[in-house]
All heavy atoms as an XYZ file, in Angstrom:
804
protein
N       9.477     -4.265     10.593
C       9.445     -3.792     11.958
C       8.026     -3.834     12.478
O       7.087     -3.481     11.766
C       9.990     -2.371     12.026
N       7.872     -4.247     13.699
C       6.527     -4.429     14.264
C       6.107     -3.288     15.178
O       4.970     -3.242     15.582
C       6.466     -5.746     15.021
N       7.024     -2.413     15.511
C       6.672     -1.317     16.418
C       6.735      0.013     15.690
O       7.411      0.149     14.669
C       7.581     -1.315     17.645
C       9.032     -1.037     17.282
O       9.676     -1.932     16.725
O       9.480      0.086     17.546
N       6.024      0.983     16.202
C       5.908      2.291     15.555
C       7.267      2.978     15.373
O       7.543      3.501     14.302
C       4.964      3.201     16.345
C       4.763      4.603     15.774
C       4.182      4.530     14.362
C       3.872      5.425     16.669
N       8.081      2.959     16.379
C       9.380      3.659     16.292
C      10.239      3.089     15.185
O      10.782      3.840     14.353
C      10.118      3.581     17.656
O       9.285      4.138     18.664
C      11.428      4.349     17.609
N      10.405      1.798     15.146
C      11.251      1.145     14.113
C      10.654      1.318     12.732
O      11.363      1.612     11.769
C      11.413     -0.332     14.411
O      12.074     -0.521     15.626
N       9.363      1.110     12.610
C       8.699      1.243     11.323
C       8.821      2.666     10.789
O       9.109      2.874      9.612
C       7.208      0.859     11.439
O       7.104     -0.490     11.917
C       6.512      0.955     10.090
N       8.644      3.635     11.668
C       8.752      5.040     11.267
C      10.170      5.366     10.794
O      10.362      6.012      9.763
C       8.347      5.973     12.421
O       7.002      5.657     12.791
C       8.426      7.422     12.041
N      11.172      4.909     11.537
C      12.564      5.163     11.140
C      12.867      4.567      9.771
O      13.491      5.204      8.940
C      13.526      4.585     12.180
C      13.670      5.398     13.427
C      14.672      4.743     14.370
C      14.748      5.511     15.682
N      15.683      4.858     16.624
N      12.444      3.322      9.542
C      12.695      2.674      8.268
C      11.956      3.349      7.111
O      12.533      3.562      6.047
C      12.306      1.202      8.347
C      13.193      0.323      9.238
C      12.575     -1.056      9.432
C      14.580      0.214      8.647
N      10.693      3.689      7.333
C       9.902      4.346      6.276
C      10.487      5.712      5.949
O      10.628      6.067      4.761
C       8.449      4.461      6.723
N      10.851      6.482      6.956
C      11.435      7.807      6.725
C      12.784      7.684      6.011
O      13.088      8.469      5.119
C      11.569      8.580      8.030
C      10.242      9.094      8.562
C      10.356      9.724      9.934
C      11.076     11.041      9.883
N      11.102     11.745     11.179
N      13.577      6.709      6.394
C      14.885      6.508      5.743
C      14.707      6.184      4.265
O      15.435      6.746      3.422
C      15.673      5.418      6.448
N      13.755      5.345      3.935
C      13.513      4.988      2.543
C      13.107      6.216      1.723
O      13.620      6.456      0.618
C      12.439      3.914      2.456
N      12.206      7.012      2.276
C      11.725      8.225      1.588
C      12.848      9.249      1.483
O      13.012      9.900      0.433
C      10.463      8.776      2.311
C      10.052     10.091      1.763
C       9.329      7.775      2.212
N      13.628      9.419      2.542
C      14.731     10.372      2.520
C      15.789     10.024      1.493
O      16.333     10.903      0.821
C      15.391     10.473      3.906
C      14.545     11.248      4.902
C      15.079     11.207      6.318
O      15.863     10.288      6.652
O      14.711     12.102      7.103
N      16.074      8.721      1.333
C      17.054      8.301      0.315
C      16.586      8.697     -1.100
O      17.375      9.165     -1.906
C      17.334      6.800      0.408
C      18.212      6.438      1.539
N      19.508      6.870      1.679
C      17.985      5.633      2.611
C      20.046      6.385      2.788
N      19.136      5.638      3.369
N      15.313      8.478     -1.356
C      14.767      8.847     -2.667
C      14.844     10.362     -2.881
O      15.243     10.810     -3.969
C      13.299      8.401     -2.774
S      13.055      6.634     -2.632
N      14.493     11.108     -1.861
C      14.518     12.581     -1.981
C      15.939     13.081     -2.154
O      16.204     13.911     -3.019
C      13.874     13.216     -0.751
C      13.954     14.726     -0.789
C      13.167     15.455     -1.666
C      14.833     15.408      0.041
C      13.248     16.832     -1.732
C      14.912     16.786     -0.004
C      14.120     17.498     -0.895
O      14.225     18.876     -0.950
N      16.873     12.578     -1.364
C      18.254     13.010     -1.452
C      18.879     12.687     -2.797
O      19.739     13.419     -3.281
C      19.096     12.408     -0.323
C      18.724     12.983      1.031
O      18.198     14.078      1.141
N      18.977     12.223      2.086
N      18.409     11.628     -3.442
C      18.879     11.252     -4.785
C      18.165     12.072     -5.855
O      18.485     11.955     -7.043
C      18.682      9.764     -5.014
N      17.159     12.847     -5.454
C      16.328     13.633     -6.381
C      15.657     12.741     -7.423
O      15.468     13.118     -8.568
C      17.114     14.743     -7.041
C      17.667     15.802     -6.102
C      16.534     16.483     -5.376
N      16.964     17.642     -4.631
C      17.100     17.677     -3.298
N      16.881     16.621     -2.600
N      17.473     18.777     -2.690
N      15.314     11.520     -6.992
C      14.613     10.572     -7.860
C      13.134     10.661     -7.494
O      12.632      9.939     -6.624
C      15.145      9.162     -7.658
C      14.572      8.171     -8.639
O      13.491      8.430     -9.210
O      15.202      7.106     -8.822
N      12.423     11.583     -8.148
C      11.033     11.861     -7.770
C      10.081     10.762     -8.200
O       9.059     10.551     -7.548
C      10.613     13.225     -8.298
C      11.351     14.341     -7.616
C      12.381     14.992     -8.254
C      11.051     14.698     -6.319
C      13.105     15.992     -7.612
C      11.756     15.696     -5.658
C      12.785     16.343     -6.311
N      10.414     10.031     -9.239
C       9.580      8.883     -9.627
C       9.636      7.835     -8.505
O       8.604      7.322     -8.075
C      10.047      8.290    -10.988
C       9.313      6.997    -11.294
C       9.844      9.302    -12.106
N      10.850      7.559     -8.048
C      11.017      6.584     -6.959
C      10.429      7.128     -5.646
O       9.843      6.369     -4.878
C      12.489      6.212     -6.791
C      12.800      5.108     -5.805
C      12.079      3.809     -6.176
C      14.296      4.861     -5.748
N      10.593      8.413     -5.403
C      10.015      9.024     -4.204
C       8.497      8.830     -4.163
O       7.938      8.347     -3.189
C      10.340     10.518     -4.121
C       9.699     11.302     -2.981
C      10.223     10.828     -1.625
C       9.928     12.812     -3.163
N       7.847      9.180     -5.271
C       6.379      9.040     -5.356
C       5.967      7.583     -5.196
O       5.013      7.269     -4.501
C       5.863      9.632     -6.653
C       6.031     11.133     -6.702
O       6.004     11.809     -5.682
N       6.232     11.657     -7.899
N       6.694      6.709     -5.853
C       6.374      5.276     -5.772
C       6.560      4.744     -4.365
O       5.720      3.986     -3.863
C       7.281      4.526     -6.751
O       7.120      3.136     -6.613
N       7.642      5.154     -3.711
C       7.928      4.672     -2.361
C       6.879      5.168     -1.376
O       6.378      4.379     -0.550
C       9.340      5.137     -1.903
O      10.304      4.627     -2.833
C       9.665      4.657     -0.520
N       6.480      6.411     -1.499
C       5.415      6.936     -0.622
C       4.122      6.157     -0.844
O       3.474      5.742      0.113
C       5.197      8.458     -0.866
C       6.400      9.257     -0.379
C       3.916      8.940     -0.175
C       6.389     10.720     -0.789
N       3.785      5.918     -2.087
C       2.563      5.180     -2.397
C       2.610      3.760     -1.868
O       1.667      3.266     -1.245
C       2.305      5.142     -3.916
O       2.033      6.430     -4.383
N       3.697      3.063     -2.138
C       3.815      1.658     -1.716
C       3.786      1.539     -0.198
O       3.082      0.692      0.358
C       5.099      1.023     -2.284
C       5.398     -0.315     -1.634
C       4.962      0.847     -3.789
N       4.541      2.387      0.490
C       4.568      2.330      1.941
C       3.196      2.650      2.549
O       2.830      2.059      3.552
C       5.615      3.283      2.513
C       7.070      2.874      2.312
C       8.008      3.992      2.772
C       7.393      1.572      3.009
N       2.470      3.549      1.945
C       1.173      3.919      2.489
C       0.101      2.848      2.273
O      -0.889      2.784      2.979
C       0.694      5.228      1.910
O       0.334      5.062      0.554
N       0.324      1.980      1.283
C      -0.663      0.933      0.964
C      -0.334     -0.405      1.577
O      -1.113     -1.341      1.473
C      -0.784      0.793     -0.553
C      -1.411      2.012     -1.175
C      -1.479      1.904     -2.670
C      -2.031      3.203     -3.246
N      -2.016      3.217     -4.675
N       0.841     -0.514      2.225
C       1.246     -1.783      2.809
C       0.242     -2.181      3.885
O       0.001     -1.428      4.824
C       2.649     -1.661      3.387
C       3.204     -2.957      3.893
C       4.634     -2.763      4.330
C       5.245     -4.055      4.784
N       4.684     -4.619      5.991
N      -0.318     -3.354      3.725
C      -1.313     -3.847      4.693
C      -0.686     -3.916      6.080
O       0.384     -4.449      6.275
C      -1.813     -5.224      4.283
C      -2.848     -5.763      5.199
N      -4.120     -5.226      5.254
C      -2.812     -6.747      6.110
C      -4.808     -5.898      6.173
N      -4.035     -6.811      6.694
N      -1.358     -3.338      7.033
C      -0.898     -3.376      8.399
C       0.114     -2.296      8.759
O       0.603     -2.274      9.886
N       0.426     -1.434      7.802
C       1.386     -0.362      8.101
C       0.796      0.541      9.179
O      -0.382      0.877      9.160
C       1.658      0.439      6.833
C       2.760      1.460      6.984
C       4.124      0.807      7.098
O       4.533      0.440      8.181
N       4.803      0.667      5.989
N       1.618      0.914     10.121
C       1.144      1.741     11.228
C       0.835      3.155     10.740
O       1.614      3.763     10.010
C       2.202      1.781     12.322
C       2.511      0.421     12.965
C       3.741      0.532     13.864
C       1.337     -0.083     13.760
N      -0.303      3.676     11.156
C      -0.719      5.021     10.738
C       0.305      6.084     11.090
O       0.507      7.027     10.336
C      -2.078      5.377     11.355
C      -3.232      4.619     10.769
C      -4.527      5.020     11.424
C      -5.674      4.182     10.919
N      -6.929      4.526     11.582
N       0.946      5.957     12.231
C       1.942      6.916     12.646
C       3.123      6.976     11.701
O       3.672      8.042     11.453
N       3.523      5.829     11.163
C       4.643      5.794     10.207
C       4.240      6.457      8.896
O       5.009      7.225      8.314
C       5.064      4.359      9.954
N       3.040      6.203      8.457
C       2.539      6.836      7.223
C       2.431      8.352      7.439
O       2.850      9.134      6.576
C       1.164      6.238      6.814
C       1.304      4.748      6.522
C       0.607      6.985      5.603
C      -0.013      4.012      6.411
N       1.912      8.767      8.552
C       1.809     10.182      8.858
C       3.187     10.824      8.860
O       3.366     11.932      8.326
C       1.134     10.393     10.207
C       0.942     11.854     10.550
C       0.132     12.045     11.820
O      -0.434     11.110     12.350
N       0.102     13.252     12.320
N       4.180     10.149      9.407
C       5.540     10.692      9.483
C       6.130     10.903      8.084
O       6.754     11.936      7.828
C       6.434      9.775     10.291
N       5.917      9.952      7.154
C       6.490     10.156      5.807
C       5.744     11.229      5.042
O       6.336     11.968      4.264
C       6.604      8.830      5.018
C       5.246      8.195      4.730
C       7.551      7.864      5.689
C       5.287      7.004      3.797
N       4.439     11.330      5.284
C       3.673     12.402      4.627
C       4.129     13.752      5.145
O       4.376     14.673      4.343
C       2.151     12.198      4.851
C       1.374     13.432      4.441
C       1.661     10.983      4.072
N       4.287     13.899      6.436
C       4.767     15.161      7.013
C       6.163     15.510      6.526
O       6.461     16.672      6.241
C       4.713     15.111      8.539
C       3.309     15.131      9.079
C       3.240     14.934     10.596
O       4.305     14.654     11.228
O       2.142     15.025     11.143
N       7.018     14.508      6.415
C       8.377     14.705      5.909
C       8.340     15.249      4.493
O       8.988     16.242      4.157
C       9.153     13.383      5.970
C      10.617     13.397      5.644
C      11.393     14.290      6.610
C      11.161     11.969      5.687
N       7.534     14.620      3.649
C       7.412     15.037      2.244
C       6.777     16.431      2.137
O       7.185     17.232      1.301
C       6.630     14.031      1.444
N       5.810     16.728      2.967
C       5.196     18.055      2.966
C       6.255     19.128      3.272
O       6.276     20.189      2.664
C       4.025     18.135      3.958
C       2.824     17.353      3.409
C       3.636     19.570      4.237
C       1.687     17.181      4.392
N       7.180     18.808      4.162
C       8.248     19.719      4.502
C       9.183     20.020      3.342
O       9.871     21.022      3.328
N       9.230     19.141      2.354
C      10.103     19.335      1.173
C       9.423     20.093      0.038
O      10.102     20.449     -0.924
C      10.552     17.986      0.634
C      11.407     17.170      1.550
C      12.298     17.617      2.471
C      11.429     15.746      1.625
N      12.885     16.559      3.106
C      12.380     15.392      2.616
C      10.751     14.719      0.959
C      12.662     14.074      2.944
C      11.047     13.418      1.292
C      11.996     13.105      2.277
N       8.131     20.295      0.112
C       7.393     20.856     -1.032
C       7.931     22.190     -1.518
O       8.084     22.397     -2.727
C       5.912     20.932     -0.720
C       5.167     19.590     -0.675
C       3.714     19.795     -0.257
C       5.263     18.873     -2.000
N       8.208     23.121     -0.622
C       8.700     24.426     -1.029
C      10.031     24.301     -1.765
O      10.231     24.925     -2.816
C       8.859     25.376      0.162
C       7.544     25.885      0.691
O       6.530     25.831     -0.055
O       7.510     26.335      1.847
N      10.932     23.496     -1.236
C      12.236     23.319     -1.863
C      12.104     22.615     -3.231
O      12.775     22.992     -4.186
C      13.150     22.494     -0.972
C      14.563     22.395     -1.539
C      15.495     21.585     -0.655
O      15.240     21.449      0.543
O      16.488     21.082     -1.200
N      11.225     21.631     -3.313
C      11.015     20.942     -4.597
C      10.518     21.934     -5.642
O      10.994     21.933     -6.772
C      10.027     19.772     -4.430
C      10.663     18.663     -3.600
C       9.577     19.240     -5.796
C       9.696     17.572     -3.176
N       9.575     22.778     -5.249
C       9.019     23.764     -6.183
C      10.091     24.747     -6.674
O      10.158     25.059     -7.841
C       7.860     24.500     -5.543
C       7.077     25.367     -6.494
C       5.854     25.963     -5.774
C       5.005     26.751     -6.706
N       3.841     27.337     -6.008
N      10.940     25.200     -5.730
C      11.973     26.165     -6.084
C      13.077     25.567     -6.937
O      13.544     26.176     -7.889
C      12.617     26.766     -4.817
C      11.733     27.722     -4.082
C      12.409     28.203     -2.806
C      11.433     28.977     -1.949
N      11.989     29.295     -0.635
N      13.542     24.367     -6.586
C      14.710     23.795     -7.246
C      14.383     22.885     -8.412
O      15.216     22.737     -9.318
C      15.605     23.037     -6.251
O      14.855     21.993     -5.648
C      16.149     23.966     -5.176
N      13.226     22.268     -8.401
C      12.893     21.303     -9.442
C      11.714     21.716    -10.308
O      11.384     21.008    -11.255
C      12.632     19.921     -8.825
C      13.844     19.424     -8.075
O      13.917     19.578     -6.876
N      14.818     18.870     -8.790
N      11.062     22.788     -9.961
C       9.982     23.330    -10.773
C       8.608     22.822    -10.383
O       8.455     21.862     -9.633
N       7.632     23.497    -10.949
C       6.229     23.206    -10.631
C       5.808     21.817    -11.071
O       5.091     21.134    -10.335
C       5.311     24.313    -11.247
C       3.845     23.941    -11.071
C       5.590     25.660    -10.583
N       6.230     21.315    -12.239
C       5.795     19.953    -12.628
C       6.169     18.867    -11.606
O       5.336     18.033    -11.262
C       6.470     19.728    -13.985
C       6.663     21.112    -14.533
C       6.969     21.960    -13.338
N       7.404     18.891    -11.121
C       7.827     17.903    -10.126
C       7.086     18.128     -8.824
O       6.687     17.173     -8.154
C       9.347     17.988     -9.867
C      10.168     17.494    -10.999
C       9.985     16.013    -11.224
C      10.810     15.564    -12.403
N      10.400     14.287    -12.918
N       6.904     19.368     -8.461
C       6.163     19.718     -7.250
C       4.731     19.164     -7.322
O       4.237     18.551     -6.367
C       6.155     21.242     -7.104
C       5.350     21.790     -5.968
C       5.708     21.815     -4.662
C       4.062     22.378     -6.024
N       4.735     22.414     -3.909
C       3.699     22.752     -4.742
C       3.166     22.631     -7.072
C       2.489     23.367     -4.443
C       1.978     23.233     -6.786
C       1.645     23.597     -5.484
N       4.097     19.339     -8.476
C       2.728     18.852     -8.637
C       2.670     17.325     -8.575
O       1.703     16.763     -8.056
C       2.130     19.340     -9.943
C       1.688     20.801     -9.956
C       1.270     21.221    -11.369
C       0.558     21.018     -8.966
N       3.697     16.648     -9.094
C       3.725     15.195     -9.005
C       3.749     14.732     -7.551
O       3.023     13.799     -7.172
C       4.962     14.636     -9.735
C       4.894     14.746    -11.239
C       6.215     14.334    -11.894
O       7.064     13.678    -11.228
O       6.381     14.658    -13.076
N       4.572     15.361     -6.749
C       4.673     14.995     -5.335
C       3.390     15.370     -4.608
O       2.861     14.576     -3.810
C       5.896     15.640     -4.659
C       5.930     15.322     -3.165
C       7.203     15.186     -5.330
N       2.839     16.541     -4.889
C       1.564     16.947     -4.281
C       0.465     15.949     -4.626
O      -0.307     15.551     -3.748
C       1.172     18.382     -4.726
C      -0.269     18.689     -4.355
C       2.109     19.402     -4.102
N       0.406     15.529     -5.876
C      -0.623     14.549     -6.289
C      -0.436     13.218     -5.572
O      -1.405     12.601     -5.144
C      -0.583     14.350     -7.805
C      -1.632     13.414     -8.331
C      -3.076     13.805     -8.002
O      -3.360     15.003     -7.867
O      -3.925     12.888     -7.876
N       0.796     12.778     -5.410
C       1.061     11.550     -4.671
C       0.590     11.689     -3.229
O      -0.103     10.807     -2.717
C       2.574     11.204     -4.692
O       2.969     10.988     -6.040
C       2.870      9.980     -3.845
N       0.938     12.796     -2.595
C       0.516     13.020     -1.205
C      -0.998     13.131     -1.109
O      -1.617     12.623     -0.169
C       1.195     14.260     -0.636
C       2.714     14.153     -0.485
C       3.290     15.507     -0.088
C       3.087     13.080      0.505
N      -1.610     13.776     -2.084
C      -3.073     13.895     -2.077
C      -3.719     12.524     -2.186
O      -4.647     12.203     -1.454
C      -3.553     14.778     -3.233
C      -5.033     15.135     -3.127
C      -5.621     15.616     -4.439
N      -5.506     14.650     -5.493
C      -6.314     13.588     -5.645
N      -7.276     13.360     -4.763
N      -6.168     12.762     -6.636
N      -3.204     11.682     -3.080
C      -3.798     10.351     -3.228
C      -3.582      9.479     -1.997
O      -4.463      8.708     -1.620
C      -3.249      9.661     -4.485
O      -1.918      9.303     -4.338
N      -2.428      9.610     -1.357
C      -2.140      8.854     -0.145
C      -3.034      9.291      1.001
O      -3.453      8.459      1.813
C      -0.640      9.011      0.233
C      -0.377      8.569      1.651
C       0.220      8.270     -0.755
N      -3.312     10.578      1.084
C      -4.073     11.088      2.222
C      -5.577     11.192      1.926
O      -6.344     11.564      2.812
C      -3.562     12.472      2.636
O      -3.659     13.373      1.535
C      -2.123     12.394      3.120
N      -5.990     10.848      0.732
C      -7.408     10.965      0.361
C      -8.270     10.169      1.362
O      -8.021      9.004      1.632
C      -7.627     10.434     -1.043
C      -8.921     10.829     -1.650
C      -8.920     10.605     -3.142
O      -8.111      9.824     -3.650
O      -9.755     11.235     -3.806
N      -9.240     10.845      1.913
C     -10.089     10.228      2.915
C      -9.492     10.276      4.322
O     -10.137      9.891      5.279
N      -8.227     10.694      4.409
C      -7.551     10.742      5.701
C      -6.936     12.113      5.919
O      -6.058     12.275      6.738
C      -6.436      9.708      5.744
C      -6.899      8.292      5.483
C      -5.698      7.387      5.352
C      -6.096      6.111      4.695
N      -5.554      5.918      3.377
N      -7.371     13.087      5.156
C      -6.731     14.404      5.137
C      -6.643     15.002      6.535
O      -5.611     15.524      6.921
C      -7.468     15.356      4.175
C      -6.942     16.766      4.298
C      -7.335     14.860      2.774
N      -7.667     14.903      7.304
C      -7.654     15.516      8.651
C      -6.599     14.878      9.541
O      -6.037     15.495     10.413
C      -9.032     15.411      9.292
C     -10.047     16.275      8.616
C     -11.424     16.000      9.184
N     -12.403     16.474      8.223
C     -13.323     17.360      8.512
N     -13.404     17.855      9.696
N     -14.170     17.737      7.600
N      -6.350     13.603      9.302
C      -5.336     12.898     10.070
C      -3.935     13.404      9.767
O      -3.095     13.500     10.648
C      -5.381     11.409      9.661
C      -5.710     10.367     10.691
C      -5.836      9.018     10.046
C      -4.732     10.348     11.811
N      -3.653     13.710      8.503
C      -2.288     13.951      8.050
C      -1.879     15.386      7.907
O      -0.707     15.728      7.982
C      -2.037     13.248      6.730
C      -2.153     11.737      6.818
C      -2.878     11.032      5.893
C      -1.512     11.046      7.835
C      -2.956      9.658      5.972
C      -1.609      9.677      7.927
C      -2.329      8.981      6.982
O      -2.423      7.632      7.065
N      -2.795     16.283      7.655
C      -2.415     17.657      7.375
C      -2.570     18.505      8.629
O      -3.628     18.564      9.214
C      -3.256     18.252      6.222
C      -2.994     17.446      4.984
C      -2.926     19.716      6.019
C      -3.750     17.902      3.771
N      -1.473     19.114      9.019
C      -1.500     19.912     10.243
C      -2.279     21.208     10.049
O      -2.501     21.654      8.926
C      -0.064     20.246     10.678
O       0.508     21.155      9.784
N      -2.675     21.800     11.151
C      -3.445     23.036     11.117
C      -2.648     24.162     10.470
O      -3.204     25.031      9.805
C      -3.837     23.442     12.563
C      -4.606     24.744     12.587
C      -4.643     22.338     13.209
N      -1.334     24.120     10.570
C      -0.499     25.198     10.021
C      -0.187     25.039      8.545
O       0.454     25.894      7.954
C       0.832     25.288     10.789
O       1.524     24.046     10.663
C       0.607     25.596     12.247
N      -0.648     23.965      7.928
C      -0.375     23.733      6.511
C      -0.981     24.865      5.691
O      -2.112     25.265      5.921
C      -1.006     22.384      6.132
C      -0.497     21.800      4.861
C       0.850     21.677      4.634
C      -1.379     21.345      3.901
C       1.323     21.115      3.478
C      -0.923     20.791      2.750
C       0.430     20.664      2.524
N      -0.213     25.392      4.728
C      -0.701     26.613      4.049
C      -1.912     26.336      3.153
O      -2.092     25.249      2.638
C       0.445     27.323      3.310
C       0.822     26.710      2.011
O      -0.028     26.281      1.238
N       2.097     26.638      1.739
N      -2.732     27.335      2.997
C      -4.034     27.218      2.349
C      -3.982     26.762      0.894
O      -4.765     25.902      0.508
C      -4.780     28.561      2.460
C      -6.260     28.455      2.143
C      -7.015     27.551      3.112
O      -6.682     27.421      4.272
N      -8.025     26.886      2.610
N      -3.090     27.250      0.030
C      -3.092     26.781     -1.353
C      -2.831     25.273     -1.474
O      -3.453     24.603     -2.280
C      -1.964     27.583     -2.029
C      -1.812     28.787     -1.174
C      -2.153     28.356      0.219
N      -1.914     24.753     -0.656
C      -1.636     23.328     -0.700
C      -2.810     22.552     -0.154
O      -3.186     21.515     -0.694
C      -0.355     22.996      0.108
C       0.841     23.757     -0.408
C      -0.075     21.509      0.083
C       1.195     23.489     -1.846
N      -3.422     23.046      0.907
C      -4.569     22.356      1.487
C      -5.672     22.214      0.435
O      -6.312     21.192      0.324
C      -5.087     23.116      2.709
C      -6.193     22.331      3.412
C      -6.704     23.007      4.644
N      -5.666     22.997      5.662
C      -5.454     23.994      6.508
N      -6.203     25.079      6.462
N      -4.534     23.923      7.396
N      -5.884     23.257     -0.382
C      -6.891     23.194     -1.449
C      -6.580     22.087     -2.453
O      -7.470     21.396     -2.895
C      -7.036     24.536     -2.138
C      -7.725     25.567     -1.296
C      -7.807     26.884     -2.023
C      -8.426     27.954     -1.132
N      -8.478     29.263     -1.772
N      -5.294     21.927     -2.797
C      -4.935     20.850     -3.720
C      -5.220     19.478     -3.113
O      -5.674     18.587     -3.792
C      -3.428     20.935     -4.065
C      -3.042     21.974     -5.076
C      -1.518     22.051     -5.178
C      -3.624     21.662     -6.440
N      -4.950     19.325     -1.829
C      -5.169     18.034     -1.162
C      -6.659     17.750     -1.059
O      -7.079     16.607     -1.120
C      -4.566     18.029      0.227
C      -3.111     17.683      0.251
C      -2.170     18.643     -0.008
C      -2.708     16.408      0.503
C      -0.832     18.339      0.022
C      -1.374     16.087      0.518
C      -0.426     17.056      0.282
N      -7.445     18.758     -0.848
C      -8.873     18.567     -0.535
C      -9.768     18.657     -1.758
O     -10.983     18.572     -1.625
C      -9.324     19.597      0.496
S      -8.441     19.405      2.051
N      -9.212     18.796     -2.947
C     -10.065     18.923     -4.114
C     -10.895     17.676     -4.317
O     -10.495     16.564     -3.983
C      -9.244     19.227     -5.367
C      -8.475     18.031     -5.861
C      -7.815     18.353     -7.153
N      -7.298     17.091     -7.679
C      -6.291     16.989     -8.459
N      -5.656     18.045     -8.858
N      -5.914     15.812     -8.888
N     -12.064     17.840     -4.870
C     -12.934     16.685     -5.063
C     -12.537     15.980     -6.346
O     -12.020     16.578     -7.270
C     -14.382     17.146     -5.140
O     -14.532     18.078     -6.176
N     -12.769     14.693     -6.385
C     -12.375     13.884     -7.558
C     -13.330     14.039     -8.702
O     -14.452     14.258     -8.603
C     -12.302     12.405     -7.165
O     -11.381     12.253     -6.124
């Protein structure tokens, strides 16, 4: 897809399918691959990151801290250097610290 709306819909659908299947290896891989695709629109990447951030509490409760940390690490690596672009002002402080940790 060449436009933001279509690209965002497709990217979100791919990530949602992985999440709904509870395949966290594929979820992390899909987020990483989509974010590294040359020419991918920033808005589409931002949308999948925000979508995944919205799942973090549920992942932690239902799948445990190890799976939660895997997803957090994927999101941190995807947003590294772009944190201000992707993380909203309302994002809670403990998660923000994980995203912003120095390497």
